[in-house]
C-alpha atoms as a printed R data frame, in Angstrom:
    type eleno elety resid chain resno       x       y       z
1   ATOM     1    CA   UNK     A     1  49.743   5.923   5.411
2   ATOM     2    CA   UNK     A     2  47.513   3.005   6.458
3   ATOM     3    CA   UNK     A     3  47.496   2.713  10.274
4   ATOM     4    CA   UNK     A     4  45.253  -0.362  10.410
5   ATOM     5    CA   UNK     A     5  47.282  -3.528  11.002
6   ATOM     6    CA   UNK     A     6  46.946  -6.231   8.319
7   ATOM     7    CA   UNK     A     7  45.303  -8.605  10.770
8   ATOM     8    CA   UNK     A     8  42.702  -5.962  11.695
9   ATOM     9    CA   UNK     A     9  42.069  -5.206   8.039
10  ATOM    10    CA   UNK     A    10  41.442  -8.871   7.383
11  ATOM    11    CA   UNK     A    11  39.045  -9.067  10.324
12  ATOM    12    CA   UNK     A    12  37.201  -5.963   9.128
13  ATOM    13    CA   UNK     A    13  36.896  -7.367   5.635
14  ATOM    14    CA   UNK     A    14  35.595 -10.646   7.010
15  ATOM    15    CA   UNK     A    15  33.029  -8.777   9.098
16  ATOM    16    CA   UNK     A    16  31.832  -6.792   6.082
17  ATOM    17    CA   UNK     A    17  31.534  -9.952   3.987
18  ATOM    18    CA   UNK     A    18  29.688 -11.712   6.797
19  ATOM    19    CA   UNK     A    19  27.268  -8.805   7.177
20  ATOM    20    CA   UNK     A    20  26.657  -8.729   3.424
21  ATOM    21    CA   UNK     A    21  25.974 -12.451   3.398
22  ATOM    22    CA   UNK     A    22  23.551 -12.103   6.313
23  ATOM    23    CA   UNK     A    23  21.683  -9.262   4.604
24  ATOM    24    CA   UNK     A    24  21.444 -11.253   1.400
25  ATOM    25    CA   UNK     A    25  20.278 -14.351   3.219
26  ATOM    26    CA   UNK     A    26  17.561 -12.552   5.154
27  ATOM    27    CA   UNK     A    27  16.000 -11.056   2.025
28  ATOM    28    CA   UNK     A    28  17.380  -7.540   2.130
29  ATOM    29    CA   UNK     A    29  18.416  -7.607  -1.533
30  ATOM    30    CA   UNK     A    30  15.079  -9.121  -2.508
31  ATOM    31    CA   UNK     A    31  13.263  -6.289  -0.749
32  ATOM    32    CA   UNK     A    32  15.314  -3.773  -2.714
33  ATOM    33    CA   UNK     A    33  14.565  -5.496  -6.023
34  ATOM    34    CA   UNK     A    34  10.856  -5.977  -5.408
35  ATOM    35    CA   UNK     A    35  10.418  -2.459  -4.055
36  ATOM    36    CA   UNK     A    36  11.846  -1.093  -7.307
37  ATOM    37    CA   UNK     A    37   9.552  -3.367  -9.309
38  ATOM    38    CA   UNK     A    38   6.535  -2.119  -7.373
39  ATOM    39    CA   UNK     A    39   7.540   1.501  -7.989
40  ATOM    40    CA   UNK     A    40   8.032   0.852 -11.704
41  ATOM    41    CA   UNK     A    41   4.674  -0.918 -11.903
42  ATOM    42    CA   UNK     A    42   2.941   1.938 -10.109
43  ATOM    43    CA   UNK     A    43   4.502   4.465 -12.455
44  ATOM    44    CA   UNK     A    44   3.098   2.585 -15.450
45  ATOM    45    CA   UNK     A    45  -0.361   2.433 -13.863
46  ATOM    46    CA   UNK     A    46  -0.280   6.200 -13.395
47  ATOM    47    CA   UNK     A    47   0.885   6.730 -16.976
48  ATOM    48    CA   UNK     A    48  -2.100   4.824 -18.316
49  ATOM    49    CA   UNK     A    49  -4.572   6.561 -16.005
50  ATOM    50    CA   UNK     A    50  -3.140   9.892 -17.142
51  ATOM    51    CA   UNK     A    51  -3.499   8.844 -20.781
52  ATOM    52    CA   UNK     A    52  -7.185   8.169 -20.111
53  ATOM    53    CA   UNK     A    53  -7.660  11.483 -18.325
54  ATOM    54    CA   UNK     A    54  -6.104  13.301 -21.297
55  ATOM    55    CA   UNK     A    55  -8.563  11.669 -23.713
56  ATOM    56    CA   UNK     A    56 -11.685  12.618 -21.786
57  ATOM    57    CA   UNK     A    57 -11.864  16.363 -22.636
58  ATOM    58    CA   UNK     A    58 -11.834  15.553 -26.357
59  ATOM    59    CA   UNK     A    59 -14.510  12.903 -25.875
60  ATOM    60    CA   UNK     A    60 -16.699  15.269 -23.849
61  ATOM    61    CA   UNK     A    61 -16.316  18.092 -26.378
62  ATOM    62    CA   UNK     A    62 -17.281  15.754 -29.220
63  ATOM    63    CA   UNK     A    63 -20.338  14.468 -27.361
64  ATOM    64    CA   UNK     A    64 -21.411  18.019 -26.477
65  ATOM    65    CA   UNK     A    65 -21.958  18.618 -30.194
66  ATOM    66    CA   UNK     A    66 -24.697  15.991 -30.263
67  ATOM    67    CA   UNK     A    67 -28.103  17.582 -29.787
68  ATOM    68    CA   UNK     A    68 -30.069  16.474 -26.720
69  ATOM    69    CA   UNK     A    69 -27.311  14.214 -25.432
70  ATOM    70    CA   UNK     A    70 -28.017  13.054 -21.883
71  ATOM    71    CA   UNK     A    71 -26.602  15.886 -19.788
72  ATOM    72    CA   UNK     A    72 -26.448  13.872 -16.579
73  ATOM    73    CA   UNK     A    73 -24.052  11.406 -18.184
74  ATOM    74    CA   UNK     A    74 -21.710  14.171 -19.331
75  ATOM    75    CA   UNK     A    75 -21.815  15.804 -15.918
76  ATOM    76    CA   UNK     A    76 -20.891  12.557 -14.193
77  ATOM    77    CA   UNK     A    77 -17.895  12.056 -16.478
78  ATOM    78    CA   UNK     A    78 -16.673  15.612 -15.988
79  ATOM    79    CA   UNK     A    79 -17.076  15.471 -12.212
80  ATOM    80    CA   UNK     A    80 -15.515  12.009 -11.934
81  ATOM    81    CA   UNK     A    81 -12.499  13.113 -13.975
82  ATOM    82    CA   UNK     A    82 -12.070  16.204 -11.799
83  ATOM    83    CA   UNK     A    83 -12.213  14.071  -8.660
84  ATOM    84    CA   UNK     A    84  -9.761  11.481  -9.989
85  ATOM    85    CA   UNK     A    85  -7.215  14.035 -11.166
86  ATOM    86    CA   UNK     A    86  -7.462  16.047  -7.933
87  ATOM    87    CA   UNK     A    87  -5.787  13.245  -5.991
88  ATOM    88    CA   UNK     A    88  -2.033  13.732  -5.948
89  ATOM    89    CA   UNK     A    89  -0.667  10.324  -6.922
90  ATOM    90    CA   UNK     A    90   2.760  10.603  -5.322
91  ATOM    91    CA   UNK     A    91   5.142   7.631  -4.974
92  ATOM    92    CA   UNK     A    92   4.353   7.621  -1.246
93  ATOM    93    CA   UNK     A    93   0.685   6.896  -1.982
94  ATOM    94    CA   UNK     A    94   1.451   3.193  -2.508
95  ATOM    95    CA   UNK     A    95   2.547   2.998   1.136
96  ATOM    96    CA   UNK     A    96  -0.606   4.657   2.470
97  ATOM    97    CA   UNK     A    97  -3.596   2.251   2.451
98  ATOM    98    CA   UNK     A    98  -6.181   4.967   3.127
99  ATOM    99    CA   UNK     A    99  -4.915   7.275   0.381
100 ATOM   100    CA   UNK     A   100  -4.566   4.336  -1.995
101 ATOM   101    CA   UNK     A   101  -8.182   3.312  -1.377
102 ATOM   102    CA   UNK     A   102  -9.402   6.843  -2.129
103 ATOM   103    CA   UNK     A   103  -7.373   6.876  -5.343
104 ATOM   104    CA   UNK     A   104  -8.806   3.531  -6.425
105 ATOM   105    CA   UNK     A   105 -12.368   4.574  -5.599
106 ATOM   106    CA   UNK     A   106 -12.003   7.762  -7.661
107 ATOM   107    CA   UNK     A   107 -10.607   5.872 -10.650
108 ATOM   108    CA   UNK     A   108 -13.366   3.273 -10.328
109 ATOM   109    CA   UNK     A   109 -16.001   6.006 -10.299
110 ATOM   110    CA   UNK     A   110 -14.500   7.475 -13.461
111 ATOM   111    CA   UNK     A   111 -14.516   4.037 -15.112
112 ATOM   112    CA   UNK     A   112 -18.211   3.689 -14.309
113 ATOM   113    CA   UNK     A   113 -19.045   7.140 -15.679
114 ATOM   114    CA   UNK     A   114 -17.165   6.438 -18.902
115 ATOM   115    CA   UNK     A   115 -18.906   3.084 -19.279
116 ATOM   116    CA   UNK     A   116 -22.279   4.802 -19.054
117 ATOM   117    CA   UNK     A   117 -21.252   7.429 -21.607
118 ATOM   118    CA   UNK     A   118 -20.273   4.748 -24.118
119 ATOM   119    CA   UNK     A   119 -23.525   2.862 -23.545
120 ATOM   120    CA   UNK     A   120 -25.606   6.009 -23.995
121 ATOM   121    CA   UNK     A   121 -23.664   7.074 -27.103
122 ATOM   122    CA   UNK     A   122 -24.875   3.923 -28.867
123 ATOM   123    CA   UNK     A   123 -28.362   5.455 -28.942
124 ATOM   124    CA   UNK     A   124 -27.233   8.419 -31.080
125 ATOM   125    CA   UNK     A   125 -26.770   7.603 -34.784
126 ATOM   126    CA   UNK     A   126 -24.851  10.804 -35.446
127 ATOM   127    CA   UNK     A   127 -22.249   9.866 -32.848
128 ATOM   128    CA   UNK     A   128 -22.002   6.335 -34.197
129 ATOM   129    CA   UNK     A   129 -21.344   7.821 -37.642
130 ATOM   130    CA   UNK     A   130 -18.882  10.426 -36.319
131 ATOM   131    CA   UNK     A   131 -15.417   9.157 -37.263
132 ATOM   132    CA   UNK     A   132 -13.721  11.489 -34.802
133 ATOM   133    CA   UNK     A   133 -15.781  10.119 -31.934
134 ATOM   134    CA   UNK     A   134 -15.207   6.545 -33.037
135 ATOM   135    CA   UNK     A   135 -11.438   7.154 -33.184
136 ATOM   136    CA   UNK     A   136 -11.543   8.550 -29.649
137 ATOM   137    CA   UNK     A   137 -13.586   5.559 -28.534
138 ATOM   138    CA   UNK     A   138 -11.007   3.160 -29.976
139 ATOM   139    CA   UNK     A   139  -8.235   5.074 -28.194
140 ATOM   140    CA   UNK     A   140 -10.184   4.954 -24.930
141 ATOM   141    CA   UNK     A   141 -10.828   1.228 -25.222
142 ATOM   142    CA   UNK     A   142  -7.145   0.642 -25.985
143 ATOM   143    CA   UNK     A   143  -6.178   2.700 -22.956
144 ATOM   144    CA   UNK     A   144  -8.567   0.747 -20.737
145 ATOM   145    CA   UNK     A   145  -6.871  -2.455 -21.905
146 ATOM   146    CA   UNK     A   146  -3.438  -1.007 -21.107
147 ATOM   147    CA   UNK     A   147  -4.725   0.037 -17.677
148 ATOM   148    CA   UNK     A   148  -5.824  -3.535 -17.032
149 ATOM   149    CA   UNK     A   149  -2.425  -4.915 -18.072
150 ATOM   150    CA   UNK     A   150  -0.537  -2.354 -15.970
151 ATOM   151    CA   UNK     A   151  -2.760  -2.967 -12.944
152 ATOM   152    CA   UNK     A   152  -2.305  -6.738 -13.191
153 ATOM   153    CA   UNK     A   153   1.475  -6.349 -13.323
154 ATOM   154    CA   UNK     A   154   1.351  -4.039 -10.338
155 ATOM   155    CA   UNK     A   155  -0.844  -6.461  -8.384
156 ATOM   156    CA   UNK     A   156   1.633  -9.270  -9.107
157 ATOM   157    CA   UNK     A   157   4.628  -7.183  -8.002
158 ATOM   158    CA   UNK     A   158   2.899  -6.124  -4.780
159 ATOM   159    CA   UNK     A   159   1.869  -9.724  -4.064
160 ATOM   160    CA   UNK     A   160   5.485 -10.903  -4.314
161 ATOM   161    CA   UNK     A   161   6.665  -8.038  -2.125
162 ATOM   162    CA   UNK     A   162   3.981  -8.648   0.503
163 ATOM   163    CA   UNK     A   163   4.704 -12.388   0.661
164 ATOM   164    CA   UNK     A   164   8.332 -11.550   1.377
165 ATOM   165    CA   UNK     A   165   7.308  -9.027   4.042
166 ATOM   166    CA   UNK     A   166   5.061 -11.553   5.790
167 ATOM   167    CA   UNK     A   167   7.211 -14.698   5.523
168 ATOM   168    CA   UNK     A   168   9.740 -15.912   8.077
169 ATOM   169    CA   UNK     A   169  12.605 -15.065   8.398
170 ATOM   170    CA   UNK     A   170  12.353 -12.180   5.922
171 ATOM   171    CA   UNK     A   171   9.594 -10.629   8.014
172 ATOM   172    CA   UNK     A   172  12.284  -9.891  10.610
173 ATOM   173    CA   UNK     A   173  14.215  -7.936   7.992
174 ATOM   174    CA   UNK     A   174  11.010  -6.114   7.112
175 ATOM   175    CA   UNK     A   175  10.594  -5.046  10.733
176 ATOM   176    CA   UNK     A   176  14.198  -3.917  11.087
177 ATOM   177    CA   UNK     A   177  14.147  -1.838   7.894
178 ATOM   178    CA   UNK     A   178  10.456  -0.767   8.123
179 ATOM   179    CA   UNK     A   179   9.319  -2.559   4.974
180 ATOM   180    CA   UNK     A   180   5.558  -2.368   5.437
181 ATOM   181    CA   UNK     A   181   2.997  -4.455   3.560
182 ATOM   182    CA   UNK     A   182   1.787  -2.438   0.555
183 ATOM   183    CA   UNK     A   183  -1.864  -1.867  -0.413
184 ATOM   184    CA   UNK     A   184  -3.092  -3.176  -3.741
185 ATOM   185    CA   UNK     A   185  -6.138  -2.966  -5.997
186 ATOM   186    CA   UNK     A   186  -9.286  -4.734  -4.869
187 ATOM   187    CA   UNK     A   187 -10.497  -6.012  -8.211
188 ATOM   188    CA   UNK     A   188 -13.916  -7.154  -7.016
189 ATOM   189    CA   UNK     A   189 -15.004  -3.748  -5.721
190 ATOM   190    CA   UNK     A   190 -13.825  -1.852  -8.778
191 ATOM   191    CA   UNK     A   191 -15.408  -4.391 -11.133
192 ATOM   192    CA   UNK     A   192 -18.744  -3.692  -9.480
193 ATOM   193    CA   UNK     A   193 -18.293   0.067  -9.914
194 ATOM   194    CA   UNK     A   194 -17.224  -0.364 -13.546
195 ATOM   195    CA   UNK     A   195 -20.116  -2.609 -14.641
196 ATOM   196    CA   UNK     A   196 -21.909  -0.865 -17.543
197 ATOM   197    CA   UNK     A   197 -25.377   0.258 -16.441
198 ATOM   198    CA   UNK     A   198 -28.639  -0.837 -18.011
199 ATOM   199    CA   UNK     A   199 -30.065   2.130 -19.878
200 ATOM   200    CA   UNK     A   200 -33.784   2.135 -20.661
201 ATOM   201    CA   UNK     A   201 -34.770   4.727 -23.254
202 ATOM   202    CA   UNK     A   202 -38.323   3.461 -23.390
203 ATOM   203    CA   UNK     A   203 -39.479   5.520 -20.452
204 ATOM   204    CA   UNK     A   204 -38.468   8.867 -18.914
205 ATOM   205    CA   UNK     A   205 -36.198   8.911 -15.920
206 ATOM   206    CA   UNK     A   206 -37.927   9.110 -12.570
207 ATOM   207    CA   UNK     A   207 -37.840  12.602 -11.037
208 ATOM   208    CA   UNK     A   208 -35.373  13.156  -8.257
209 ATOM   209    CA   UNK     A   209 -36.808  12.868  -4.780
210 ATOM   210    CA   UNK     A   210 -37.281  16.202  -3.065
211 ATOM   211    CA   UNK     A   211 -35.183  16.851   0.012
């Protein structure tokens, strides 16, 4: 048995509709949509980074078979991969600027190490003629392209979300519901890390300075 009088039910319904309209008008629904887009974009970024990480052991094992291959380059790749994969990339990481920066730095370091490995590998005819290595190289280059696409989509999604979080009057909704501005990739810094190094095989490497 319904004990609420018809007039009260009508008032309650009107209040609910009014509240829904206010939430919609102040950007609440947009925050929900963009937050889901950011999460989906982040998931794709992680998928592509994981694809790259999975390729590296095969690349390293193939390169190890090349006599006198530059050991320092291999070591850097192995260590950079270990560092990058040691960071737990949870969904919450995209709301933690400090953790996000560490994740980005680790991935950038791995990109730089891989770039050096590919540059150095050009100096070894056997590797250049190794079809297995060349197939892995093509897969790696394709994965790097997919990483770039996924990162750009993520950056765009975060930019739209952050504009909403900073703009008036939706910034008031952000404060009420704790929608914080999200960190994003700093392309300039990672581009500097990822720039392929200049490798000079005409002279021996300088000895490390003693400590």
